[in-house]
C-alpha positions in Angstrom: 26.6 36.6 14.1 25.5 34.0 16.7 26.1 31.1 14.2 29.7 32.6 13.6 30.4 32.5 17.3 28.9 29.1 17.7 31.0 27.8 14.9 34.0 29.4 16.6 33.2 27.5 19.8 33.0 24.2 17.9 36.2 24.9 15.9 38.0 25.9 19.1 36.9 22.7 20.9 38.2 20.6 17.9 41.5 22.4 18.0 41.5 22.1 21.8 41.1 18.4 21.7 44.1 18.0 19.5 46.3 20.4 21.6 45.1 18.8 24.8 46.2 15.3 23.6 49.6 16.9 22.8 49.7 18.4 26.4 48.6 15.2 27.8 51.8 13.6 26.5 54.0 16.5 27.7 55.6 17.0 31.2 56.8 20.2 32.6 59.6 20.7 35.1 58.7 21.6 38.8 60.7 24.0 41.0 61.7 21.0 43.1 63.5 19.5 40.2 60.9 16.9 39.4 58.4 16.7 36.5 54.6 17.2 36.4 52.2 16.3 33.7 51.2 19.4 31.7 47.5 19.0 32.2 48.1 19.0 35.9 50.0 22.3 35.5 47.0 23.6 33.6 44.7 22.6 36.5 46.9 24.4 39.0 45.9 27.7 37.4 42.5 27.2 38.8 44.0 25.7 42.1 43.5 22.0 41.4 45.8 19.1 40.7 43.2 17.0 38.8 43.9 16.1 35.3 40.1 16.1 34.6 40.0 19.8 35.9 42.9 20.6 33.7 41.1 19.2 30.6 37.9 21.1 31.5 39.7 24.3 32.0 41.7 23.8 28.8 38.6 23.0 26.7 36.7 26.0 28.2 39.6 28.3 27.2 39.7 26.6 23.7 36.0 27.3 23.1 36.3 30.9 24.5 39.3 31.6 22.3 37.6 30.0 19.3 34.6 32.2 19.7 36.8 35.3 19.9 38.6 34.2 16.7 35.4 33.8 14.8 34.1 37.2 16.1 37.2 38.9 15.1 38.1 37.1 11.9 35.1 35.1 10.8 33.8 37.4 8.1 37.4 38.1 6.8 38.1 34.4 6.1 37.3 33.9 2.5 39.6 30.9 1.6 41.0 28.0 3.2 44.5 29.3 3.1 43.4 32.5 4.9 41.8 30.3 7.5 45.0 28.4 8.1 47.2 31.5 8.0 45.1 33.7 10.3 44.6 30.6 12.6 48.3 30.1 12.9 48.9 33.8 13.6 46.2 33.7 16.2 47.7 30.6 17.8 51.1 32.4 18.0 49.5 35.4 19.7 47.9 33.1 22.3 51.2 31.4 22.9 52.7 34.8 23.8 49.7 35.9 25.8 48.6 32.7 27.4 51.6 30.4 27.8 54.3 33.0 28.1 52.5 35.9 30.2 49.2 34.8 31.8 49.9 31.2 32.8 53.3 32.0 34.4 51.7 34.8 36.3 48.8 32.7 37.6 51.2 30.1 38.7 53.3 32.7 40.6 56.2 32.9 38.2 57.5 35.8 36.2 56.1 36.5 32.8 58.3 34.9 30.1 59.5 32.3 32.6 59.2 29.4 30.1 61.8 31.3 27.9 64.0 32.6 30.8 64.2 29.5 32.9 66.5 27.0 31.0 64.7 23.7 32.1 61.4 25.2 30.9 62.5 26.0 27.3 61.6 22.6 25.9 58.1 23.1 27.3 58.0 26.5 25.7 58.8 25.0 22.4 56.3 22.3 22.7 53.7 24.8 23.8 54.5 26.9 20.7 54.0 24.0 18.5 50.7 23.2 20.2 49.4 26.8 19.9 50.4 26.9 16.2 48.6 23.5 15.6 45.6 24.7 17.6 45.3 27.8 15.5 45.7 26.1 12.2 43.0 23.5 13.2 40.8 26.4 14.6 41.2 28.3 11.2 40.7 25.2 9.1 37.8 24.0 11.0 36.0 27.4 11.0 36.5 27.8 7.2 35.2 24.3 6.6 32.0 25.3 8.6 31.7 28.7 6.9 29.8 27.6 3.7 26.9 26.5 5.8 26.9 29.9 7.6 27.1 32.1 4.5 25.4 29.7 2.1 27.9 30.2 -0.7 31.2 28.7 -1.9 34.5 29.8 -0.7 37.1 31.4 -3.0 39.1 28.1 -3.2 36.0 26.1 -4.2 35.0 25.5 -7.8 32.1 27.7 -8.7 29.3 26.9 -11.3 30.0 28.3 -14.7 27.8 31.1 -16.1 26.3 28.5 -18.4 25.1 26.3 -15.5 23.5 29.3 -13.8 21.8 30.4 -17.1 20.4 26.8 -17.5 19.2 26.8 -13.9 17.4 30.2 -14.3 15.8 29.0 -17.6 14.6 25.9 -15.9 13.0 28.0 -13.2 11.4 30.3 -15.6 9.8 27.4 -17.6 8.5 25.8 -14.3 6.9 29.2 -13.5 5.2 29.5 -16.8 3.7 25.9 -16.6 1.6 26.8 -13.5 
């Protein structure tokens, strides 16, 4: 269980770096009619205007959300396609919960403000894209780490034939008889 959560943290950080790079390139409108870098807006959630603080807060959330994903879905992910699909769905849920509800509330706006306020709609679309990409990378990264956790192949990976298993078992039996 601990290794599942640890893998979720790592996968969340991997996805968070990619999503963070996207956010670093985005600007959000300000109430005064100007623009603000998206990472600065993220920093404002924790009462800062530092881009570095925005990155740290974003990566903390990425790791936490990745750990929760692994805890909720880690054992259910049995194929690469399932990892990508559940990851995308999870990213979509966090877009609604995080970008459309929690972040606006933390910034003193109404929930769903990114969809309601016309100048913020492009930011909402960019955020949706970023959350979907985060989720896909999260799910894909986690599933790629999974064989090391479970010690076995995934459903999408080729498995050894019964003949190979039989030969390996026969070889072990012979070694045991030679001792």
